[in-house]
Phi, psi and omega in degrees: 000134183262144177258132184206124176277075185219146167243148183228129181255116169275127168248117182208109180284353184251006187298325180285337186253011180214126176285350180297323181292319179303314182295322171296309177301325175290321174299322174297313176312305189298332191243009174229142183281322195224017176277128173262131176250131169245130178251120177250121185239109173278132178232168180263330187225157176293342174294335184272358181282142172055037181262140175067028180281155179248141174270087186215140179284349176268005176225125179249156182230144163230109172255132190229114180279086187234346187268156177214178189294335185274357184293333179295329185256338177259057187308305182301321179296320180295310182288339167292320177298310179299314179302322179288324176295318184290321183294329182281325190254346178243136179277115182264006183305321183237011179286129186249329175212146179257140180241103179271128186265356167221139184301302192275318188285323189252325181290335174300314177301309175306321179289321175302317183291329176291318178290325182276325184245348177079014177286135180275157181212157168246155180219150171264157178243113184238185189307312184289339180289321185282309194272346184241293185296307181302321186281317187246004173227066188290341181294342182271355182306317176296322178294319176302319173296326175297323171312299183294326178291326180272353176285143170286331180210141173244119184266130173238138177294331186212143175312325179314315185286339168299310179297321177297314182297322179300326184284335184275315192269154174297149177312311182295332179286316183293313184300322185288351182236359186291337175296341183266003182283140174219129176266118179219115185281173171279162176261167177251160177306136187295351172306314185284329175287323176289335189242041182300146179276191174245157175312142185248167175238151179270146170287148177279342190255331185221145175239130181246115176260161190220133168238130177234116180168180175280170176258037172290155179306319186293341173286340160073032183290338179301316173296325181297320187285325182296322178296318180292327182287318180293323179292336178281344177284346179267150175285156183125229182292143171281126183249130179245153177228128164270137176229132181237129176138196180159195188058190181092161182299333181257013187305316182299310181301313178295319180295328173301311184297318183298310186304317182287350182230045181293343186289343172226006178242134166256113182252121181265348188075194174291133179238112186262332177290115179306314181304319182289320180292325179295324181293324179286321169305312183291341180274346182268168175254321190216139182259125182235118177208086181276061190300156172280321175217149180195124177293308180221296177097074184305330185297324181299317174295318170308310180301318182294327187291341180258017170082021181266123166295160190232150169243131181219174192266136176296141176075006188246186187301322180271348172300135178072012166292330173221160175294141182301138183087006176268315174243001186160198184226150166264151190220159167288112188301343184259003184244093182302319183288337175288319181296322179291322177300322183289319172304316181295330179292320176298316178300320187280345181236032196290320182296308182307315185287323179296315179294318181295316178309316174300308183294320184288335189297334184290351178287351190248036180275121183300323177303311176301322180290323179295320177305320175301315177290325178293326178289328172291322177298316178296328181278350177280113186256000000 
């Protein structure tokens, strides 16, 4: 356990909707003696209030029903509104560092607070920052660079997103901030690490592929289904696809496709019970999710913990977490033939990849990850 005289203010607009931020806050509590964490969560609906909270004397929460539908287009108005709200509700007398969990949504607020109060901050760069804000709101690029310039550290979940940022910034801009970069992946729930599977062997007659995720367009599940359909036209193994999930922008279309392909698809719907989900992982052979965009993809790491080799997308969040061919393969998500070829590579090297998956999943331990953040907080003077 580390002793550190720091107070940390997390600004995180997704805290209510994802347990990963709660897991980080919990791990920091477990591994530091005297860090007091304050979590500020701006939300759009009353349903998001007071979600994922911890009962700890070392963590304080402020949920603020302050966001509305116009905030996406009135960016500067939004971050000024949030800054004003934080100053009303959070005591800055002893606050030492801000942890901004998104570059645009939270980092802009942290930058304004630094300018007005002198408080220092670190910021993460995530999928929505690169693939939404930078792509569709280009007028914000100069301000985004100010956020990066003034941050003490810039956190990436994957080396891949450093390369994305390099393509966006001018070479001189990139070089000026490169020394601040730190790569820290997300962790997975300790359930998966306490219940690791064992290395698997393949059946000669049937291949079971698995998809776990939403039916949003970015998850690219139509391509996944097409790949299985093509593989079943070839002689050899019978190929089946299990699907866990639902909702999302393409849900209606995907459910219709599933219905018309029941001969090789098993649809479970959403599964929240971890024991049941673990059973589904363990009954599969390969995890397949060639997403168009992905900040990280916790389900890849969950699949590894159960001994499944994985297929993931080139240039997205899980790419470069491991060398290609170590626990699976990266693919072009639009190239069905390439995906099939990589699945066949996994079949040829299955025992090796499954063993590596079990060994590699320990990388996503929240305790180890929290120590990296604690070291960063300590380094900010």
